[in-house]
C-alpha positions as CSV (number, residue, x, y, z in Angstrom):
1,M,-26.1,-34.8,41.0
2,P,-24.7,-31.4,42.3
3,A,-21.0,-31.1,42.9
4,P,-20.0,-31.7,46.5
5,E,-18.9,-28.5,48.5
6,N,-15.3,-29.9,48.6
7,H,-15.0,-30.0,44.8
8,R,-13.0,-27.2,43.4
9,P,-14.6,-24.9,40.9
10,G,-13.5,-24.8,37.3
11,L,-12.9,-27.0,34.3
12,G,-9.7,-28.7,33.0
13,S,-6.7,-29.3,35.2
14,M,-6.4,-27.1,38.3
15,P,-3.1,-27.7,40.3
16,H,-2.9,-26.9,43.9
17,D,-0.7,-27.6,46.9
18,G,-0.4,-31.4,47.0
19,G,-2.2,-32.4,43.8
20,T,-4.4,-31.4,40.9
21,A,-8.2,-31.2,40.4
22,F,-9.6,-32.4,37.1
23,R,-13.1,-31.7,35.7
24,V,-14.3,-32.6,32.2
25,W,-17.6,-32.4,30.3
26,A,-18.6,-35.9,28.9
27,P,-22.4,-36.3,29.2
28,N,-22.6,-39.6,27.4
29,A,-19.6,-41.3,29.1
30,D,-20.2,-44.4,31.2
31,A,-17.1,-43.7,33.1
32,V,-14.2,-41.3,33.0
33,A,-10.6,-41.6,34.4
34,V,-7.4,-39.6,34.1
35,T,-4.1,-41.1,33.5
36,G,-0.7,-39.7,33.0
37,S,2.9,-39.5,34.3
38,F,1.5,-39.4,37.8
39,T,-0.1,-42.8,37.3
40,D,2.7,-44.3,35.3
41,W,0.2,-44.2,32.4
42,S,-1.9,-47.0,33.9
43,E,-4.8,-48.1,31.7
44,D,-7.2,-47.6,34.5
45,G,-5.8,-44.3,35.7
46,H,-7.5,-42.4,38.5
47,A,-11.3,-42.6,38.3
48,L,-13.5,-39.4,38.1
49,E,-16.9,-39.2,39.8
50,A,-20.1,-38.1,38.0
51,E,-21.5,-34.6,38.7
52,E,-24.6,-32.8,37.4
53,N,-24.9,-31.9,33.7
54,G,-22.6,-34.5,32.5
55,H,-19.4,-33.2,34.3
56,W,-16.9,-35.6,35.9
57,Y,-14.4,-34.7,38.7
58,A,-11.4,-36.0,40.6
59,D,-8.8,-34.6,42.8
60,V,-5.5,-36.5,42.3
61,D,-2.8,-36.3,44.9
62,G,0.7,-36.0,43.6
63,A,-0.3,-34.7,40.1
64,R,1.7,-31.5,39.6
65,A,2.3,-28.8,37.1
66,G,4.4,-30.3,34.3
67,D,2.8,-33.6,34.5
68,E,1.5,-35.0,31.2
69,Y,-2.1,-36.5,31.1
70,Q,-5.0,-37.7,29.2
71,F,-8.7,-38.5,30.0
72,V,-9.8,-42.1,29.4
73,I,-13.5,-42.2,28.5
74,T,-15.6,-45.3,28.5
75,N,-18.8,-45.3,26.3
76,G,-20.2,-48.9,26.0
77,D,-17.4,-50.9,24.2
78,Q,-15.5,-47.7,23.3
79,R,-12.4,-46.8,25.3
80,L,-11.3,-43.3,24.2
81,M,-8.1,-41.5,25.0
82,R,-8.8,-37.8,24.9
83,I,-6.7,-34.6,25.3
84,D,-8.3,-32.2,27.9
85,P,-10.4,-29.7,25.8
86,R,-9.2,-26.9,28.1
87,A,-5.5,-27.8,28.3
88,R,-3.4,-24.6,28.2
89,V,-0.4,-26.7,27.3
90,V,-0.1,-29.7,25.1
91,T,3.0,-31.7,23.9
92,N,1.7,-31.5,20.3
93,S,-1.7,-31.5,18.5
94,S,-2.0,-35.3,18.8
95,G,0.0,-35.7,22.0
96,N,-0.9,-35.2,25.7
97,G,-2.2,-32.4,27.9
98,V,0.3,-30.9,30.4
99,I,-0.9,-29.7,33.8
100,Y,-0.2,-25.9,33.8
101,D,-0.2,-23.5,36.7
102,R,-2.3,-20.7,35.4
103,D,-1.1,-18.4,38.1
104,G,2.6,-19.2,38.0
105,F,3.7,-16.6,35.5
106,D,5.2,-13.4,36.9
107,W,3.7,-10.5,35.1
108,E,6.0,-8.0,37.0
109,G,3.2,-5.6,37.5
110,D,1.9,-5.4,33.9
111,S,-1.1,-3.2,33.8
112,F,-1.0,-2.0,30.2
113,G,-4.3,-0.8,28.6
114,C,-5.2,-0.8,24.9
115,P,-4.6,2.7,23.2
116,P,-7.6,4.6,22.3
117,H,-9.0,3.7,18.8
118,D,-7.9,7.0,17.3
119,D,-4.3,6.2,18.3
120,L,-4.3,2.6,17.0
121,V,-2.0,1.6,14.1
122,I,-2.2,-2.2,13.8
123,Y,0.6,-4.4,12.4
124,E,-0.7,-7.9,11.3
125,T,1.9,-10.7,11.7
126,H,2.3,-14.4,11.4
127,I,4.6,-15.7,14.1
128,G,6.0,-18.6,12.0
129,S,7.3,-16.5,9.1
130,F,8.0,-13.1,10.8
131,V,11.6,-14.1,12.0
132,A,12.5,-17.6,10.8
133,S,15.0,-19.4,8.7
134,E,14.5,-21.8,5.8
135,G,13.4,-25.1,7.3
136,D,12.6,-23.7,10.7
137,A,9.5,-21.9,11.7
138,G,9.7,-18.8,13.8
139,D,8.5,-18.5,17.3
140,L,7.4,-15.9,19.8
141,G,10.9,-15.3,21.0
142,G,12.0,-14.3,17.6
143,L,8.9,-12.0,17.2
144,A,9.7,-10.4,20.7
145,G,13.2,-9.6,19.3
146,K,11.6,-7.3,16.8
147,L,9.5,-5.3,19.2
148,G,12.0,-2.5,19.2
149,Y,11.8,-2.2,15.5
150,L,8.1,-2.1,15.6
151,A,7.9,0.5,18.4
152,E,10.3,2.7,16.5
153,L,8.1,2.3,13.4
154,G,5.3,3.7,15.6
155,I,3.2,0.7,15.7
156,T,0.7,0.7,18.6
157,A,-0.9,-2.8,18.2
158,V,0.4,-6.1,16.9
159,E,-2.2,-8.4,15.6
160,L,-1.1,-12.0,15.8
161,M,-2.6,-14.7,13.4
162,P,-3.9,-17.5,15.5
163,V,-1.7,-19.1,18.1
164,A,-3.9,-22.0,19.3
165,E,-2.3,-25.4,18.8
166,F,-2.6,-26.7,15.2
167,A,-1.6,-29.8,13.3
168,G,1.9,-29.8,11.9
169,D,4.8,-27.4,12.0
170,Y,3.5,-24.8,9.5
171,S,0.1,-23.2,9.3
172,W,-1.7,-19.9,9.1
173,G,-3.3,-21.0,12.4
174,Y,-6.8,-21.1,11.3
175,N,-7.1,-24.8,11.9
176,P,-7.1,-25.0,15.7
177,S,-6.9,-28.5,17.2
178,N,-6.6,-27.5,20.8
179,P,-8.4,-24.2,21.2
180,F,-7.1,-23.4,24.8
181,A,-3.6,-24.4,24.2
182,V,-0.8,-22.1,22.7
183,E,1.0,-23.6,19.7
184,S,3.9,-25.6,21.2
185,G,6.1,-24.8,18.2
186,Y,5.7,-21.1,18.9
187,G,6.9,-21.6,22.6
188,G,3.6,-22.4,24.3
189,A,1.7,-20.5,27.0
190,D,4.6,-18.9,29.0
191,A,6.2,-17.7,25.8
192,L,2.9,-15.9,24.8
193,K,2.7,-14.3,28.2
194,A,6.3,-13.2,28.0
195,F,5.8,-11.8,24.6
196,V,2.7,-9.8,25.7
197,R,4.5,-8.5,28.8
198,E,7.5,-7.4,26.6
199,A,5.1,-5.8,23.9
200,H,3.5,-3.7,26.7
201,R,6.9,-2.5,27.9
202,H,7.3,-1.2,24.4
203,G,3.9,0.4,24.4
204,I,2.5,-2.0,22.0
205,A,-0.9,-3.7,22.5
206,V,-1.5,-7.3,21.4
207,I,-4.5,-8.4,19.5
208,L,-5.1,-12.1,18.7
209,D,-6.9,-13.8,16.0
210,V,-9.4,-16.4,17.3
211,V,-11.3,-18.9,15.3
212,L,-14.9,-19.7,16.5
213,N,-16.5,-20.7,13.2
214,H,-14.9,-24.1,13.0
215,Y,-12.2,-26.3,14.7
216,G,-9.5,-28.5,13.2
217,P,-10.5,-30.4,11.2
218,S,-7.4,-32.6,11.7
219,D,-5.8,-33.8,15.1
220,L,-9.1,-32.9,16.8
221,S,-9.5,-34.5,20.1
222,L,-12.9,-32.8,20.5
223,W,-14.3,-34.9,17.7
224,Q,-16.8,-37.3,19.0
225,F,-15.2,-36.6,22.3
226,D,-17.3,-38.8,24.6
227,G,-18.1,-41.4,22.0
228,W,-21.6,-40.0,21.1
229,S,-22.6,-38.5,17.7
230,E,-25.4,-38.4,15.3
231,N,-25.3,-38.8,11.4
232,D,-21.6,-39.7,11.9
233,K,-20.9,-36.0,12.8
234,G,-18.7,-34.5,15.5
235,G,-20.6,-35.2,18.7
236,I,-21.2,-33.0,21.7
237,Y,-19.1,-30.0,20.7
238,F,-20.5,-29.7,17.2
239,Y,-23.6,-29.6,15.2
240,N,-24.7,-33.0,14.1
241,D,-26.8,-32.0,11.1
242,E,-26.4,-29.9,8.0
243,R,-25.3,-26.8,10.2
244,S,-22.0,-28.5,10.8
245,A,-20.7,-27.9,7.3
246,T,-18.1,-25.1,6.8
247,P,-15.5,-24.8,4.0
248,W,-12.8,-26.1,6.5
249,G,-14.7,-29.3,7.5
250,D,-17.8,-30.6,9.3
251,T,-16.7,-28.8,12.6
252,R,-18.8,-25.9,13.2
253,P,-19.4,-25.7,17.0
254,D,-23.0,-26.1,18.2
255,Y,-23.8,-22.6,19.2
256,G,-27.1,-23.6,20.7
257,R,-25.6,-26.0,23.3
258,E,-25.1,-24.3,26.7
259,E,-21.9,-26.1,27.4
260,V,-20.4,-25.3,24.1
261,R,-21.4,-21.6,24.4
262,A,-19.7,-21.6,27.8
263,Y,-16.6,-23.2,26.1
264,L,-16.4,-20.4,23.6
265,L,-16.9,-17.6,26.0
266,D,-14.4,-19.1,28.5
267,N,-11.9,-19.4,25.7
268,V,-12.3,-15.7,24.8
269,L,-12.0,-14.7,28.4
270,M,-8.9,-16.8,28.9
271,W,-7.1,-14.8,26.2
272,L,-8.0,-11.5,27.7
273,E,-7.6,-12.3,31.4
274,E,-4.9,-15.0,31.6
275,F,-2.8,-13.9,28.8
276,H,-3.4,-10.0,29.3
277,L,-4.3,-9.7,25.6
278,D,-5.6,-6.3,24.6
279,G,-8.1,-7.4,22.0
280,L,-9.4,-10.1,19.7
281,R,-10.1,-10.3,16.1
282,F,-12.8,-13.0,15.2
283,D,-12.1,-14.9,12.1
284,A,-14.8,-15.4,9.3
285,T,-17.9,-14.3,11.4
286,L,-20.0,-14.7,8.5
287,Y,-19.7,-18.6,9.0
288,V,-20.8,-17.9,12.7
289,R,-24.0,-16.0,11.8
290,T,-25.1,-17.9,8.6
291,V,-25.3,-21.5,7.8
292,D,-23.7,-21.2,4.2
293,G,-21.4,-18.2,4.6
294,L,-23.1,-16.6,1.7
295,G,-25.1,-14.2,3.8
296,T,-28.1,-16.5,3.7
297,G,-29.3,-19.3,5.9
298,D,-29.3,-17.0,9.0
299,L,-28.1,-18.8,12.2
300,P,-29.7,-17.1,15.1
301,E,-27.7,-19.1,17.6
302,G,-24.6,-17.7,16.0
303,W,-25.7,-14.1,16.4
304,D,-26.6,-14.9,20.2
305,V,-23.2,-16.4,20.8
306,M,-21.5,-13.4,19.4
307,R,-23.7,-11.0,21.4
308,A,-23.0,-13.0,24.6
309,I,-19.3,-12.8,24.1
310,T,-19.2,-9.0,23.2
311,S,-21.5,-7.9,25.8
312,T,-19.6,-9.9,28.5
313,V,-16.2,-8.5,27.3
314,R,-17.7,-4.9,27.1
315,E,-18.8,-5.1,30.6
316,R,-15.9,-6.8,32.1
317,H,-13.0,-5.3,30.1
318,P,-14.2,-2.0,28.4
319,D,-10.7,-1.2,27.5
320,K,-10.3,-4.3,25.2
321,I,-11.0,-4.0,21.4
322,L,-13.1,-6.7,19.6
323,I,-12.8,-6.9,15.8
324,A,-14.9,-8.9,13.4
325,E,-13.8,-10.3,10.0
326,D,-17.1,-10.4,8.4
327,L,-16.2,-8.7,5.1
328,Q,-19.8,-7.9,4.3
329,A,-19.9,-4.2,5.5
330,D,-23.0,-5.2,7.6
331,P,-23.5,-2.4,10.1
332,A,-25.2,-4.8,12.5
333,M,-21.7,-6.3,13.2
334,T,-20.6,-3.1,15.1
335,S,-24.0,-2.2,16.5
336,T,-24.9,-2.6,20.2
337,D,-28.6,-2.1,19.5
338,D,-30.9,-5.1,19.6
339,G,-29.9,-7.4,16.9
340,G,-26.4,-6.2,16.6
341,A,-23.4,-8.3,17.2
342,G,-21.6,-5.7,19.3
343,F,-18.0,-5.7,17.9
344,H,-16.1,-2.5,18.1
345,A,-14.8,-2.7,14.5
346,Q,-14.6,-4.8,11.5
347,W,-12.3,-5.3,8.5
348,D,-13.5,-3.1,5.7
349,T,-13.5,-4.6,2.2
350,S,-15.2,-1.5,0.8
351,F,-11.9,0.3,1.4
352,V,-9.3,-2.4,0.4
353,H,-10.9,-3.4,-2.9
354,P,-11.4,-0.2,-4.6
355,V,-8.1,1.1,-3.4
356,R,-6.2,-1.9,-4.7
357,E,-8.1,-1.5,-7.9
358,L,-6.9,2.1,-8.2
359,L,-3.2,1.1,-7.3
360,T,-3.0,-1.8,-9.8
361,A,-4.9,-0.5,-12.8
362,V,-2.6,-0.7,-15.8
363,D,-3.5,2.8,-17.1
364,D,-4.3,6.0,-15.2
365,A,-7.6,6.1,-17.1
366,G,-8.7,3.1,-15.0
367,R,-8.2,4.9,-11.8
368,S,-11.5,6.1,-10.4
369,M,-11.2,9.1,-8.0
370,G,-15.0,8.8,-7.3
371,A,-14.6,5.3,-6.1
372,L,-11.6,6.3,-4.0
373,A,-13.6,9.1,-2.4
374,E,-16.3,6.6,-1.5
375,A,-13.8,4.2,-0.2
376,L,-12.3,6.9,2.1
377,R,-15.7,8.2,3.2
378,G,-16.6,4.8,4.7
379,V,-19.1,4.8,7.6
380,D,-20.4,7.6,9.9
381,E,-18.3,6.4,12.8
382,P,-15.0,5.7,11.1
383,F,-13.3,3.9,14.0
384,R,-15.7,1.0,13.6
385,R,-13.7,0.0,10.6
386,I,-10.2,-1.3,9.9
387,V,-8.6,0.0,6.7
388,Y,-5.8,-1.6,4.9
389,T,-4.4,-2.5,1.5
390,E,-2.6,-5.7,2.5
391,S,-3.7,-8.5,4.9
392,H,-2.9,-12.2,5.0
393,D,-6.0,-12.9,2.9
394,E,-5.3,-10.1,0.4
395,V,-1.7,-11.2,-0.4
396,A,-2.1,-15.0,-0.6
397,N,-4.0,-17.8,-2.4
398,G,-3.4,-16.3,-5.8
399,K,-3.2,-12.7,-4.8
400,L,-0.1,-10.8,-4.7
401,R,1.6,-8.2,-2.5
402,V,0.9,-4.7,-4.0
403,P,4.3,-4.0,-5.4
404,H,4.2,-7.4,-7.4
405,E,0.7,-6.8,-8.5
406,V,1.6,-3.3,-9.7
407,D,4.7,-4.5,-11.7
408,G,5.4,-8.2,-11.7
409,D,8.5,-7.6,-13.9
410,D,10.0,-5.0,-11.6
411,P,8.4,-5.1,-8.2
412,S,11.2,-2.9,-6.8
413,G,11.0,-0.3,-9.6
414,W,9.5,3.1,-9.8
415,A,6.0,2.3,-10.4
416,A,5.8,-0.4,-7.8
417,Q,7.4,1.8,-5.1
418,K,5.3,4.9,-6.0
419,R,1.9,3.1,-6.0
420,A,2.6,0.7,-3.0
421,T,3.5,3.7,-0.9
422,L,0.5,5.6,-2.1
423,G,-1.5,2.6,-1.0
424,F,-0.5,2.4,2.6
425,A,-0.4,6.2,2.7
426,L,-4.1,6.2,1.8
427,A,-4.8,3.7,4.7
428,L,-2.8,5.8,7.2
429,T,-4.7,9.0,6.3
430,A,-8.2,7.7,5.8
431,P,-10.9,7.7,8.5
432,G,-10.8,4.4,10.3
433,I,-8.2,2.3,12.2
434,P,-5.2,1.7,9.9
435,M,-3.5,-1.8,9.5
436,L,-0.3,-2.9,7.8
437,F,0.7,-6.3,7.0
438,Q,4.1,-7.7,8.0
439,G,6.9,-6.5,5.7
440,Q,4.7,-4.0,3.9
441,E,6.8,-1.2,5.2
442,F,9.8,-2.5,3.2
443,L,7.9,-3.5,0.1
444,E,7.9,-7.3,0.6
445,D,6.8,-8.6,-2.7
446,E,5.5,-12.0,-4.2
447,W,2.8,-13.4,-1.8
448,F,2.3,-14.6,1.8
449,R,3.3,-18.2,2.6
450,D,3.5,-19.5,6.1
451,D,6.7,-21.5,5.4
452,V,8.6,-18.6,3.6
453,P,10.2,-16.2,6.1
454,L,10.1,-12.4,5.6
455,D,13.2,-11.1,3.8
456,W,14.6,-8.9,6.5
457,E,17.4,-7.7,4.2
458,R,14.8,-5.6,2.5
459,A,14.4,-3.6,5.7
460,E,17.8,-2.3,5.1
461,Q,17.5,-2.3,1.3
462,F,14.4,-0.1,1.6
463,R,15.3,1.6,4.8
464,D,14.2,4.9,3.4
465,I,10.8,3.5,2.7
466,V,10.6,2.3,6.2
467,R,11.4,5.9,7.3
468,L,8.5,7.0,5.0
469,T,6.2,4.7,6.8
470,R,7.5,5.8,10.2
471,D,7.2,9.5,9.4
472,L,3.6,9.0,8.2
473,I,2.6,7.0,11.3
474,R,4.0,9.6,13.6
475,L,1.9,12.2,11.6
476,R,-1.2,10.0,11.9
477,R,-0.8,9.7,15.6
478,D,-0.1,13.5,16.0
479,A,3.3,12.8,17.6
480,E,4.5,16.2,16.9
481,G,1.3,18.0,18.0
482,V,0.7,19.5,14.6
483,S,-1.8,16.9,12.9
484,R,-4.5,16.2,15.4
485,G,-7.0,16.4,12.5
486,L,-5.8,13.0,11.3
487,R,-7.1,11.4,14.6
488,G,-10.5,12.9,14.1
489,E,-13.8,11.5,12.8
490,G,-14.6,14.3,10.6
491,F,-14.1,13.8,6.8
492,D,-14.9,16.2,4.0
493,V,-14.1,15.9,0.2
494,L,-12.5,19.2,-0.8
495,H,-11.6,18.5,-4.4
496,L,-12.3,15.7,-7.0
497,D,-11.1,15.8,-10.5
498,D,-11.5,12.3,-12.2
499,E,-9.9,13.6,-15.4
500,A,-6.7,14.8,-13.7
501,K,-6.9,11.9,-11.2
502,T,-6.6,14.3,-8.2
503,L,-8.6,14.3,-4.9
504,A,-8.2,16.3,-1.7
505,W,-10.0,15.7,1.7
506,A,-10.0,17.2,5.1
507,R,-9.7,15.2,8.4
508,Q,-11.1,16.9,11.4
509,S,-10.9,16.5,15.2
510,D,-13.0,19.2,16.9
511,D,-11.3,22.5,15.8
512,A,-8.2,20.8,14.3
513,A,-7.9,20.0,10.6
514,A,-5.5,18.3,8.3
515,V,-5.7,18.2,4.5
516,V,-4.7,15.3,2.3
517,V,-4.1,15.8,-1.3
518,V,-3.6,12.8,-3.8
519,N,-2.4,12.7,-7.3
520,A,-3.0,9.2,-8.7
521,A,-1.6,10.1,-12.2
522,A,1.8,9.3,-13.7
523,E,2.6,13.1,-14.0
524,P,2.8,15.9,-11.5
525,R,-0.5,18.0,-11.0
526,E,-1.3,21.5,-9.8
527,V,-4.3,20.8,-7.6
528,S,-6.6,23.8,-6.9
529,T,-8.6,22.9,-3.9
530,R,-10.9,24.3,-1.3
531,L,-9.3,24.4,2.2
532,P,-11.1,24.3,5.6
533,H,-10.1,27.9,6.5
534,G,-7.7,30.7,5.7
535,G,-4.1,31.0,6.7
536,H,-1.0,29.2,5.9
537,W,-1.0,25.4,5.4
538,A,2.4,23.8,5.9
539,V,3.5,20.7,4.2
540,R,4.0,18.0,6.8
541,F,4.5,15.0,4.6
542,N,5.2,14.4,0.9
543,S,5.5,10.8,-0.2
544,D,7.5,12.0,-3.3
545,A,10.4,13.3,-1.3
546,S,13.7,12.1,-2.8
547,T,14.9,11.2,0.8
548,Y,12.4,8.3,0.8
549,S,13.8,6.6,-2.4
550,A,16.6,7.2,-5.0
551,L,13.8,6.6,-7.6
552,F,11.5,9.3,-6.3
553,A,11.5,12.7,-8.1
554,G,11.5,14.9,-5.0
555,H,8.8,17.0,-6.5
556,D,8.8,20.5,-5.0
557,T,5.6,20.7,-3.0
558,Q,5.3,24.0,-1.2
559,G,3.0,25.1,1.7
560,V,-0.1,27.2,0.7
561,D,-1.4,30.5,1.8
562,A,-5.2,30.1,1.6
563,V,-7.0,32.9,-0.1
564,E,-10.8,33.7,-0.3
565,G,-12.5,33.4,-3.6
566,P,-14.1,31.0,-6.1
567,V,-12.1,27.9,-7.0
568,E,-13.1,25.6,-9.9
569,G,-13.2,21.8,-9.6
570,S,-13.6,21.6,-5.8
571,E,-16.3,19.5,-4.4
572,G,-17.4,19.2,-0.8
573,E,-20.0,18.7,1.8
574,G,-19.7,21.8,3.9
575,P,-21.7,25.1,3.5
576,D,-18.8,26.8,1.7
577,S,-18.3,24.0,-0.9
578,G,-18.6,24.4,-4.6
579,E,-17.6,27.6,-6.6
580,G,-18.6,30.2,-4.1
581,S,-16.2,32.4,-2.1
582,V,-14.2,29.9,-0.1
583,A,-10.8,29.6,1.3
584,H,-8.7,27.8,-1.3
585,G,-5.1,27.2,-2.6
586,T,-3.1,25.4,-5.1
587,V,-1.0,22.4,-4.2
588,S,1.6,21.0,-6.6
589,V,1.8,17.3,-6.2
590,G,4.2,14.7,-7.7
591,A,3.3,11.7,-9.7
592,Y,1.5,8.8,-7.7
593,S,2.0,10.9,-4.5
594,L,0.2,11.9,-1.4
595,V,0.7,15.1,0.6
596,V,-0.4,16.1,4.1
597,L,-0.8,19.8,5.1
598,T,-1.8,21.3,8.4
599,P,-2.2,24.9,9.6
600,A,1.3,26.4,10.4
């Protein structure tokens, strides 16, 4: 039966003057009621009436924001107590929903927009370990206290690992039990809004990880929500056949069911609209678009739900950024053509893996400059990829932070410092959107654990490495107006010598160019390289500068006056590449170092 005209629109709890309206989807229920502090938790509660398409509705006088509640669902002999699937606030993952006034937060005029993609420098962080003490997880307030530090570092976007309510006190967040609620241990919904508002005041966008490939599996009130299921599977929100299986439980949402698709889309829009988030990063999309996550067993309904989400967001919020973690380098993920998933960018494993192999090779002979050149080259539209050397996946589960992987016996020593800084310098000068992982700027070592806080004493111990990072980010963003080429899409290999372990490339934005020269050997090198044009090329950054570390040699790298003539060992893609008469010069580069030059 259609909803009467006096029924308020929406789903979940909707407080208003005098009471709260409730609506829930439970198509197999015989009866539904809501009970809570406003009914003194009576067993019968307040009955909801049936509407069309399996929805149930009631408007309860006296139920107000802050009141706790649950739905009571009757299905045959089953009497089920369920948390509202759309609760914005819960007491905990196995507790009660809390009526929440979605319009009650004062945004104080917040109207921030996501920076353009060529100005994005992303900093991935885990709230529970970013600022925490042993035995106590961190929260959004602690993270907000570091926004000044991140702004000074030059970060333009913070990417939060998932904040949806999860089971227990410690988690990476990829086990959402209540997809619409903000983790109570992190501070809840208002704490996230306050963090976003404060981040925007610091000029920092906020991107959030969301999980649509599975839910739970523990503390999952959605499981067999209204008492119905097939094959002892999850019921109305999940596939009830072999498509339910994921590495994290039998809890893949049913992308083919209209109400579930609406649930997923509404969840995405909630983060962007109610919480003013500037973008979303979608976890493990391979398990949305394929049955087995191995690139086979194509799941057309998964493609459809991704397209429905990205097309809606692109239309309604064209300033937001949507990122996929697909890890297959499939161009369809960032295509808006028929069959494409429509994301703006995706994490690029074709960058991180060869770069980490270069950094961690035991001997210089194992460092392939050809592989590095291909990793840098990337895709035709570079801002469709996220480039990084560390992420939560790359530095956990048996994988180490780069300094520790370079030299486990001395992760603060010369080799570890040199090659770790070379790694994130490559990410910050490569075509693409660069990303750092929390603590990378002060050489955090060992591996990432959600219950081990960052060692903030290292930020002081390695304050000069932090300054190196800050200087390079400023250059990447063209803060001084001398390095606009680093924000461009143009990329041209100028020099490649695999025997000497040297590489040079140009980054170009319209008529502006920047040249990056890398020495991946343990000894200084004289690098004769083609240059984009004649004139003087000034050194804007030298990762070997002694001001960045007492262990660095401070190799004397001077600017270059480009001359016309043949140059041996240069490679390139432009009409003047090779050994013809070209503009060229020789750059002296220290061991395991990266140098940036731009026209004077």
